C-alpha positions in Angstrom: 89.7 105.2 119.7 90.9 102.0 118.0 93.5 101.7 120.6 90.9 102.1 123.8 88.7 99.7 122.5 91.9 97.1 121.3 93.1 97.4 125.0 89.8 96.0 126.9 89.4 93.3 123.8 92.8 92.4 124.3 92.7 92.8 128.2 96.2 94.5 127.4 97.0 95.7 131.2 100.1 97.9 129.7 100.6 100.4 126.5 103.8 102.3 126.3 104.6 101.2 130.3 101.6 102.6 131.4 98.4 101.3 132.4 95.7 101.0 129.9 92.9 103.4 130.1 90.4 100.5 130.9 92.8 99.3 134.1 92.9 102.9 135.0 89.3 104.2 134.6 87.2 101.0 134.0 86.1 99.4 130.7 83.2 101.8 130.8 85.2 104.8 130.5 87.2 103.5 127.9 84.6 102.2 125.8 83.2 105.7 126.1 85.9 107.3 125.4 86.6 105.5 122.2 83.1 106.4 121.1 83.6 109.9 122.0 86.9 110.2 119.8 85.2 108.6 116.6 82.5 111.5 117.0 85.2 113.5 117.2 87.0 112.2 114.5 83.5 112.8 112.3 83.5 116.2 113.5 87.0 117.2 112.4 85.9 116.6 108.9 82.5 117.7 108.8 84.5 121.5 110.0 87.4 121.5 107.6 87.5 124.3 105.4 88.0 121.9 102.7 85.6 122.2 99.5 82.3 120.0 100.0 83.7 117.7 97.0 86.9 116.8 98.7 85.0 117.0 102.5 82.7 114.1 101.0 86.2 112.2 100.1 87.8 112.7 103.4 84.4 111.1 104.9 84.4 107.8 102.6 88.2 107.3 103.4 87.7 107.4 107.3 84.4 105.3 106.9 86.2 102.8 104.5 89.0 102.7 107.0 87.2 102.4 110.3 85.0 99.5 108.5 88.1 97.7 107.2 89.6 98.2 110.5 87.2 96.7 112.5 86.1 94.0 110.5 90.1 92.8 110.8 89.7 93.2 113.9 86.7 90.8 114.2 88.9 88.3 112.1 91.6 88.3 115.0 89.3 88.3 117.8 88.1 84.8 116.7 91.3 83.4 115.0 93.1 83.2 118.5 93.7 79.8 119.0 92.4 78.3 116.0 93.9 74.6 114.6 93.3 76.0 110.8 95.1 79.2 111.0 97.1 79.9 108.1 99.7 82.1 106.5 96.8 83.3 103.9 94.3 84.1 106.9 96.9 86.0 108.5 98.0 88.4 105.8 93.9 88.7 104.7 93.7 89.3 108.4 96.2 92.5 109.0 95.4 94.0 105.4 92.2 94.9 107.0 93.1 95.4 110.6 96.4 97.3 110.0 96.9 98.0 106.3 93.9 100.4 105.9 94.7 101.9 108.8 98.2 102.9 107.7 97.4 104.1 104.2 94.4 106.1 105.4 96.4 109.3 106.5 98.1 109.0 103.0 95.1 108.8 101.3 93.8 111.6 103.1 97.2 113.9 102.4 96.0 112.5 98.5 92.9 114.1 98.7 93.5 116.9 99.9 95.9 117.8 97.1 93.8 116.8 94.8 95.7 113.7 93.7 93.7 111.4 90.9 92.3 108.5 91.9 95.1 106.1 90.1 97.2 107.8 93.1 95.2 107.1 95.4 94.5 103.6 94.6 98.3 103.3 94.2 98.2 104.1 97.8 95.6 101.8 98.9 98.0 99.0 97.6 100.9 100.6 99.6 99.1 100.0 102.6 98.1 96.2 101.8 102.0 95.9 102.0 102.7 97.9 105.1 100.3 96.4 107.1 101.2 93.0 107.2 104.7 94.0 107.3 104.2 96.1 109.8 101.9 93.4 111.8 104.7 90.7 111.7 107.5 92.7 112.9 105.2 93.7 116.3 104.9 90.2 116.3 108.2 89.7 116.5 108.6 92.6 118.8 106.6 90.3 121.1 109.0 87.9 121.6 112.5 89.9 121.7 112.2 92.8 123.5 108.4 93.1 124.4 105.9 95.8 123.3 105.7 98.2 126.2 103.6 95.9 128.0 105.8 96.6 131.6 108.9 94.7 130.5 106.1 91.5 129.5 107.8 88.8 126.8 105.3 86.6 124.5 102.2 89.2 125.3 100.5 87.8 122.3 101.5 84.0 123.4 99.4 84.3 126.7 96.5 86.3 124.9 96.6 83.1 121.8 96.8 86.0 119.4 97.3 84.3 115.9 100.4 85.8 115.1 102.3 85.5 111.8 104.4 82.8 114.1 101.5 81.0 114.8 100.6 81.0 111.0 103.3 79.9 109.8 104.3 76.9 112.7 101.0 75.7 112.3 101.1 74.7 108.7 104.6 73.0 108.9 104.6 71.8 112.5 104.4 68.0 113.0 101.1 66.8 114.6 102.8 66.3 117.9 104.0 69.9 117.7 100.9 71.3 116.4 98.6 69.9 119.7 100.9 71.2 121.9 100.9 74.8 120.2 97.3 74.7 120.3 96.7 73.4 123.8 98.9 76.5 124.5 97.5 79.1 122.8 94.3 78.0 123.7 94.5 78.5 127.3 93.1 81.3 129.1 95.7 84.5 129.8 95.4 83.7 133.4 96.5 80.1 133.1 99.3 80.8 130.9 102.6 80.1 132.7 105.9 81.3 132.1 106.7 77.7 130.8 104.1 77.6 128.6 105.2 80.9 126.9 108.9 79.2 127.1 107.4 76.0 125.5 105.9 77.5 122.5 109.4 80.2 121.6 111.0 76.4 121.7 108.2 75.5 118.8 108.5 78.5 116.9 112.4 78.1 117.0 112.4 74.7 116.1 110.9 75.1 112.7 112.6 78.6 112.0 109.3 80.7 112.3 111.4 83.7 113.9 113.7 83.7 110.9 110.7 83.1 108.8 108.9 85.8 109.7 111.8 88.5 109.5 112.6 87.4 105.7 109.0 87.5 105.1 108.5 91.0 106.8 111.6 91.9 104.5 110.1 91.2 101.3 106.7 93.1 102.0 108.8 96.3 102.4 111.0 95.6 99.5 107.6 95.4 97.9 106.3 99.2 98.9 109.7 100.1 97.1 108.5 99.5 93.8 104.8 100.6 94.6 106.5 104.1 95.7 108.2 104.0 92.8 105.0 104.1 90.7 103.2 106.5 92.8 102.9 109.5 90.1 104.1 112.4 92.8 107.7 114.1 93.0 107.5 114.1 96.5 107.9 110.5 98.1 109.6 111.1 101.2 106.9 110.4 103.8 106.2 107.1 101.8 109.8 106.4 102.2 110.0 106.9 105.4 107.2 104.7 106.9 108.7 101.9 104.9 112.2 102.9 106.5 110.8 102.8 110.1 109.2 99.8 109.9 113.0 98.3 108.3 114.5 99.7 111.8 111.8 98.3 114.0 113.8 95.2 114.6 117.3 96.4 113.4 
């Protein structure tokens, strides 16, 4: 449901190298389909065979995730091309937009298993590291192999997206480079040229933004292993598998 609405909000026409739902079936159908999937998610929880107390906890977890993800998306939409964007603001944004989303399924598993609130809180903390790490890797993929947008490189630049690279470079660039960066990032998507994309990438490279982003994400992933070690459960395979997946996304 999030992805259907996200593609409309970002004006993305391709996902996994296929036309997005709003492109293929129209905006109205894409919005309605996302709304329907939200209703189905609540139906699945309400009709599950779980005991009433755990069913209520599932509802709390899902609703919290939905609320925080939408809050993060609102920050993302309104951060595009802003002049005072920082790495701290980026991390706060993606913890909301991606962190809860990634942790939700794992928290749900902990609830189903009858784990304590201490375990559940550790998993939420894990999401607050995994979310930013995942999203930074996603920002990097956009400038290298692309994100399934039909071979397009630099889709985030055309969108004016407030990526980690944009946040970091905005903090360290000189006045002229920052001015040029903001001018390009605030252009309408259809008016952003390939030369504009190349110019932004040159600015990123000039300040070592790509290398810094990679190191920052890797450090977050290392921190996830410390939290995984502290989670009071015998089987930690799923947590380590997710952390390993994020490491391998850019290797």
